[in-house]
C-alpha positions in Angstrom: 44.8 110.9 53.5 46.4 114.3 53.6 46.3 114.2 57.4 48.2 111.0 57.4 50.8 112.1 55.0 51.3 115.5 56.6 50.0 115.3 60.1 52.2 118.2 61.3 50.5 120.5 58.8 47.1 119.9 60.3 48.4 120.2 63.8 50.2 123.4 63.0 47.1 124.8 61.3 44.9 124.0 64.3 47.4 125.3 66.7 47.9 128.6 64.8 44.2 129.4 64.3 43.6 130.8 67.8 46.9 132.7 67.7 45.9 134.3 64.4 42.6 135.3 65.9 44.3 136.8 68.9 46.8 138.7 66.7 44.0 140.1 64.6 42.3 141.3 67.8 45.5 142.9 69.0 46.1 144.6 65.7 42.6 146.1 65.9 43.4 147.5 69.3 46.6 149.3 68.2 46.4 153.0 67.1 47.0 153.8 63.4 50.6 154.4 62.5 51.2 157.9 61.1 54.2 158.5 58.7 56.7 161.1 60.0 56.0 164.6 58.8 58.5 166.7 56.8 58.9 169.1 59.7 59.8 166.2 62.0 62.5 165.0 59.6 63.9 168.5 59.3 64.1 168.8 63.1 65.6 165.3 63.4 68.3 165.5 60.7 68.6 168.7 58.9 68.7 171.2 61.8 71.4 169.3 63.7 73.4 169.0 60.4 73.2 172.8 59.9 74.3 173.4 63.4 77.3 171.1 62.9 78.1 172.8 59.6 78.0 176.3 61.2 80.3 175.2 64.0 82.7 173.7 61.5 82.6 176.9 59.4 83.3 179.1 62.4 86.2 176.9 63.5 87.6 176.8 59.9 87.4 180.6 59.6 89.2 181.3 62.8 91.7 178.5 62.0 92.5 180.0 58.7 92.9 183.5 60.1 95.3 182.1 62.7 97.2 180.1 60.1 97.3 183.1 57.8 98.8 185.3 60.5 101.4 182.6 61.2 102.1 182.2 57.5 103.1 185.8 56.8 105.2 186.1 60.0 107.0 182.9 59.2 107.5 183.9 55.6 109.0 187.3 56.6 111.4 185.4 58.9 112.3 183.0 56.1 113.3 185.8 53.8 116.4 186.2 55.9 117.3 182.5 55.6 120.7 181.6 54.3 119.1 178.7 52.4 118.4 180.0 48.9 115.4 177.6 48.5 113.8 178.7 51.7 114.5 182.3 50.8 112.9 182.1 47.4 109.9 180.1 48.7 109.3 182.8 51.3 109.5 185.6 48.7 107.1 183.9 46.3 104.8 182.8 49.2 104.5 186.4 50.5 103.5 187.7 47.0 100.9 185.0 46.7 99.6 185.6 50.2 99.3 189.4 49.4 97.4 188.6 46.2 95.0 186.2 47.9 94.4 188.6 50.8 93.7 191.4 48.3 91.0 189.3 46.6 89.3 188.9 50.0 88.9 192.7 50.3 87.4 193.6 53.6 87.3 190.0 54.7 91.1 189.7 54.5 93.8 190.7 56.9 94.7 193.9 55.0 98.2 192.6 54.5 98.8 195.2 51.7 99.1 197.9 54.4 101.4 195.7 56.7 104.6 197.6 57.2 106.6 194.5 58.2 105.9 192.8 54.9 106.6 196.0 53.0 110.0 196.5 54.7 110.9 192.8 54.2 110.1 192.8 50.4 111.7 196.2 49.8 114.8 195.1 51.6 115.1 192.1 49.3 114.5 194.3 46.2 117.1 196.9 47.3 119.7 194.2 48.0 119.1 192.7 44.6 119.3 196.1 42.8 122.6 196.9 44.5 124.3 193.9 42.9 126.9 195.2 40.4 126.8 192.2 38.1 123.5 190.4 38.5 123.1 187.0 36.8 120.0 185.9 34.9 118.4 184.4 38.0 118.9 187.7 39.9 117.4 189.7 37.1 114.4 187.4 37.0 114.1 188.0 40.7 114.2 191.7 40.2 111.4 191.6 37.6 109.3 189.5 40.0 109.8 191.9 43.0 109.3 195.0 40.8 105.8 193.7 40.1 105.1 192.2 43.5 105.5 195.6 45.3 102.5 196.9 43.4 100.4 194.7 45.8 101.4 196.9 48.8 99.9 200.1 50.1 102.8 201.5 52.1 104.0 204.2 49.6 106.5 205.7 52.0 108.4 202.4 52.0 107.8 201.1 48.5 107.9 204.2 46.2 111.6 205.0 46.8 112.8 201.6 45.7 110.4 201.5 42.7 111.8 204.9 41.6 115.3 203.5 41.9 114.2 200.6 39.7 113.1 203.1 37.0 116.7 204.2 36.4 117.9 204.1 32.8 120.6 201.5 33.5 118.0 198.9 34.6 116.7 196.2 32.3 113.5 197.2 30.4 111.4 194.5 32.0 112.4 195.7 35.5 111.5 199.3 34.6 108.2 198.1 33.2 107.4 196.2 36.4 108.3 199.2 38.5 106.1 201.6 36.6 103.2 199.1 36.6 103.5 198.9 40.4 103.6 202.6 40.7 100.4 202.9 38.6 98.7 200.4 40.9 99.9 202.1 44.0 99.0 205.6 42.6 95.5 204.5 41.7 94.7 203.2 45.1 96.4 206.2 46.8 94.3 208.6 44.7 91.1 206.8 45.7 92.2 207.4 49.4 92.8 211.0 48.6 96.6 210.6 49.2 98.2 211.1 45.7 101.9 210.2 45.3 104.4 213.0 46.0 107.1 214.8 44.0 109.6 211.9 44.0 107.3 209.7 42.0 106.1 212.5 39.7 109.7 213.5 38.8 110.7 209.9 38.1 107.6 209.3 35.9 108.2 212.6 34.1 111.7 211.4 33.2 110.5 208.0 32.2 107.9 209.6 29.9 110.9 211.0 27.9 112.5 207.6 27.3 113.2 206.5 23.7 111.2 203.2 24.3 107.5 203.8 23.7 106.6 200.7 25.8 107.9 202.8 28.8 106.4 206.1 27.8 102.9 204.5 27.6 102.6 203.4 31.2 104.5 206.6 32.3 101.8 208.7 30.7 99.0 206.6 32.2 100.5 206.8 35.7 101.1 210.6 35.5 97.3 210.9 35.1 97.0 209.3 38.6 99.3 211.8 40.2 97.4 215.2 39.8 99.9 218.1 39.9 100.8 221.0 37.6 104.0 219.2 36.7 102.2 216.1 35.6 99.6 218.1 33.7 102.3 220.0 31.8 104.1 216.8 30.8 100.8 215.2 29.7 100.1 218.2 27.5 103.5 217.6 25.7 102.8 213.9 25.4 99.6 214.6 23.4 101.9 215.1 20.4 103.9 211.9 21.0 104.6 210.0 17.8 103.4 206.8 19.5 99.6 206.6 19.2 99.1 204.7 22.4 101.3 207.1 24.4 99.3 210.1 23.0 96.0 208.3 23.8 97.2 207.5 27.3 98.1 211.2 27.8 94.7 212.3 26.5 92.8 209.8 28.7 95.0 210.8 31.7 94.0 214.5 31.1 90.4 213.5 30.7 90.6 211.8 34.1 91.3 215.3 35.4 88.3 216.8 33.6 90.4 218.3 30.8 89.3 218.2 27.1 92.8 219.0 25.9 93.0 215.6 24.3 90.2 216.2 21.9 92.4 216.1 18.8 94.0 212.9 19.9 90.5 211.3 20.4 89.5 212.4 16.9 92.6 211.0 15.3 92.3 207.7 17.2 88.7 207.3 16.1 89.3 208.4 12.5 92.5 206.7 11.5 92.6 203.5 13.4 93.8 201.0 10.8 92.4 197.4 10.6 94.4 195.1 12.9 96.6 192.7 11.1 97.2 190.2 13.9 95.5 189.2 17.3 97.9 191.4 19.3 97.3 194.5 17.2 93.6 193.8 17.2 93.6 193.8 21.0 95.6 197.0 21.1 93.1 198.6 18.7 90.1 197.6 20.8 91.8 198.8 24.0 92.5 202.2 22.4 88.9 202.5 21.2 87.5 201.4 24.5 89.6 203.9 26.5 88.9 206.8 24.1 85.1 206.2 24.2 85.2 205.8 28.0 87.1 209.1 28.4 84.7 210.9 26.0 81.8 209.6 28.1 83.4 210.9 31.2 83.8 214.4 29.7 80.5 214.6 28.0 79.1 218.1 28.0 82.5 219.6 28.8 83.3 219.6 25.0 82.0 222.6 23.1 79.2 222.3 20.6 81.4 221.8 17.5 83.5 219.2 19.3 80.4 217.3 20.4 79.1 217.3 16.8 82.5 216.0 15.4 82.6 213.3 18.0 79.0 212.2 17.4 79.7 211.8 13.7 82.6 209.5 14.4 80.9 207.5 17.2 77.4 206.9 15.8 78.6 204.3 13.2 80.5 202.5 15.9 77.4 202.4 18.1 75.5 200.8 15.3 77.9 198.6 13.4 81.0 197.8 15.4 81.7 194.1 15.5 82.6 194.1 19.2 79.6 194.3 21.5 81.6 196.0 24.3 82.7 198.8 21.8 79.1 199.3 20.8 78.1 199.6 24.5 80.9 202.1 25.1 80.0 204.1 22.0 76.3 204.4 23.1 77.4 205.6 26.5 79.6 208.2 24.9 76.7 209.4 22.7 74.4 209.6 25.7 77.0 211.7 27.5 77.5 214.0 24.5 73.8 214.6 24.3 73.7 216.2 27.7 73.5 219.9 27.9 76.5 221.9 29.2 
């Protein structure tokens, strides 16, 4: 009955039976299938991918180096553009390029020592400073350039114009920018064994006598980066400055030159530091404490026995109970240094 109703089913079944048997025989004759190994997959996909990535990375590196070289040359040319928008974009672009290159350290193009860039930016700054009646935009430009020059390491080109920017008739922010740049340049020059010369020292000495303590402070700090008898003599005077931070900067600057002349300033700073009343004052207090402790640690056994005892009595509570972990760390380092024998 089933065959009558579905004759094609029976025929198909009869027809497929030998085929199935033959298929089973062929399957038995085939070798077993092995799954691909991890090593094979790595060779097939991962290794070629790594090769491609390496090629792309090398191409990108050389492409960026070439683009970077073109960028600074183009920006230097654009500084002379009559179009004020192109001119400003080039100036800001150069400063950003210098900052980015400095962050790359030895992997960068060392643009900080590039004399063409230095001459171009200094020319712009001098031109701006020579204006007799600068508007607000020009003054903002002067402030920007006074700070940007600190990224350069061509002192013979940059120091004279920065000294010019320290003149008393300049705006305070321009003078602050200039002395900050001089500090950066002086620090790197000192590391190279090429401290700044008499021109910078004379200008910093004059600035350290300004009525504005916000100018005396960086002047004292920077004098410590220009070792000379003139700088040391002025720092000795600044130890008695009425402004606490100026006096501390002078003491720290002398400590950098292995002098313990700032001992009394260190003691006053650790004894009489009042509780900070606002976040800005709190940060200033922490900065003073950190710098003083770091300077004491650097001098260590150079203090006499009585001085070491006095400093230990002031520092031990800070090492144990100060609220700021970084101050506790600095305090312990100072105590370790004071424990060393002369």
